[in-house]
C-alpha positions, 0 to 999 in steps of 0.5 A, a space after each residue: 762775417 759769421 762764416 770767418 769769424 765767431 763772436 764780438 757780435 756788439 763789433 760786428 754790428 757797429 760795422 754794419 752800419 757802417 757798410 750799411 751807410 755805405 751800401 746806400 750812398 753808393 746806390 742813390 749817389 750811382 757811385 762805384 764807390 764810397 769813401 768807408 771810415 777807418 776803424 781802428 780795433 782796439 784790444 788784445 792779443 788775440 781776440 779776432 781783431 786781424 782774423 774780423 778785418 778779414 772777413 771783413 774783406 771777403 763780405 765785401 767781396 775786396 782784396 785784403 792786403 795787410 802791413 804790419 807797423 811793427 816790423 817798420 823803423 823809419 816813415 820812408 817805408 810808409 812813404 817810399 824812398 826817391 829813385 835817386 837814391 842808390 835804394 828807391 823802392 816804392 812805400 809800402 802803402 803803393 806795395 800793397 795796392 800792387 800786392 792787391 792789385 785794385 784800387 779800393 782792397 782792405 788794407 790792414 795797417 797791423 798794431 799800429 802802436 809799435 811803430 818805431 820807439 825813437 821819438 823823432 822817428 815816431 811822429 813821423 810816422 803818425 804825421 803820413 799815417 795822418 796823410 793816408 788815412 785823413 779822409 782829406 788828405 789821402 786822395 792825393 797820397 803823394 809816394 816819394 818813389 812814382 812823384 804822383 798824387 794817388 788817390 787812396 780814399 777806395 782804399 777801405 782802412 782798418 787798423 788794429 793796435 792794444 793801445 791808444 795811448 802812443 797814438 797822437 791824439 790828431 790820428 784818432 780824431 779820423 778814425 772809429 775806434 771800435 774795442 774788443 773785449 775778452 771773450 768767454 767761456 762758452 764762446 771759446 768753447 765753440 771757436 776752439 771746436 767749430 774755427 780752429 780745430 777744423 783749421 788744425 786739420 786742414 793744415 796737418 792733414 789729418 780727419 776727423 777719423 783720426 783725433 777726435 776731441 769730445 763734449 766733456 773735454 772742451 770745458 777743461 781744455 779752457 778752463 786748464 789751458 786757455 785762461 788769457 782774453 784771446 783763445 791763442 793758448 788755445 789754439 796753441 793747444 788744440 796743435 799740441 793734441 794734435 801733434 801728441 795723436 799724431 805721435 801715438 798714430 805713428 809709433 803705436 800703430 792706433 788707428 784714432 784717437 779720442 781726447 776725454 777728460 781722464 787722457 787730456 792731462 797726459 796728452 799736455 804733459 805725459 812724453 810719448 814713449 816709441 816702442 823699440 822695433 814699432 814698424 811705421 804704418 803702411 798709410 805713412 810713407 817710408 822715406 828710407 834709401 837703402 846705400 849700396 856697400 862699397 864694393 872690396 877693392 882688391 888692394 894686390 891690384 893696386 901694388 905695384 910690380 917688381 918689374 917697376 920698381 917701388 920708387 919711380 924716376 921724377 923727371 925735372 920740369 922743361 926749361 922755357 927760353 925767354 924768347 919762347 914766350 907769347 906776347 903779352 896780349 894787354 886787351 884780355 882779360 882771360 875772362 868774356 865780360 860784356 857790359 850792359 847796359 845800365 836802365 834810366 827809370 824804374 817802373 812798377 
C-alpha cells in the first residue's frame, strides 16, 4: 500500500489487521474466498481515501471499480430497472461486476453521504445500500433487470464519506468506520515530491531534467499554497508550476527550469510574456500548415462575347399533358426500408 499511498499509518494498520484475519481464515478453511469487512473511510476532501482504496485493490491483486454515489439520483440506478420498461437496464452494482470481469473485485462506493437529497429517495438509497453491504443479505442480491440472485459476499466493498450525519444508523452498524486525519506539513512535502510531481510529469510528458523543484522550495509551497487538510491544492500548485515552466521552455527556448524560493512567487502570480518574433524550439514540432494562395482568375475569360449577346432567350418549360403522366405506385415510398426483427430480450 505504501507504493501507491503515503501516510495514514494508523489507517493502514487497521486495514492490515482485517486483511490478516481474512488471510488466516482462508488458509485454514481451505477456501478461495472469504467475506471481507465493509470499510467506511470518513474525512475531508483530498485526504487520500480514494487512492488508499486503489492501493488496497493493488495489494490484494483484485480488480478495482469505482461507483460515484453523488451522481445517482434514484434508487433504481443501484437496483436496476425491470425488462418490461422502455429504459430497462442493470443497476450500477451489476454493471461494476461486469466491468471488473470478476466476482470478487474491490468496489468503491464513493461519497455515499451525497446520494439524492430528496427525503423519500434518500431513505430508499439507504435501504438498498443496506441490502448490498449487509453480510446477512448480500449473498442473494437481486437486481431487478436480471431478476436472479447474485452473491456479492465475495466482493470487497469500501465506502467513502465526508460526514456520517446523512447516513442512517442501521447502515452505520454494518460498516467499519475509519477516520482520516489531516496531513502534517512534512507529510505533504513527501507526498508532493515523491508522488504528485512524478505523476504530473508523466502526464505532461516532461522530464525531471526540464523542470526541477529545489528542496528549499517545497516548504514555502506547502506553507503558502497548500494550507488545507488534504493535498488537492498542493497538486494544483505543482500542476500550475509545471505549466508555467512548459510555457517558458516553449516561448523562450529555455533548456530547463529550476524552482527556488526566490522565483516561486513569479511562477504563481506572474503572466509569462511571450516575446514577439520568438521561434519555436526545435524539439517542439510545428503544426502550422501553409495554405496555397488562390489562383488569379482571368476575368476576361468569363465575360460574354459580343456574338453571344448579353441576354439570352429564356426557354419556357414544356407543358406536360395529363395522359403522359405515369400511374402512381401506391406501394412505392421512395426509399427501401428494411424492417429488422426486434430482439425479445437483452443480455449482459
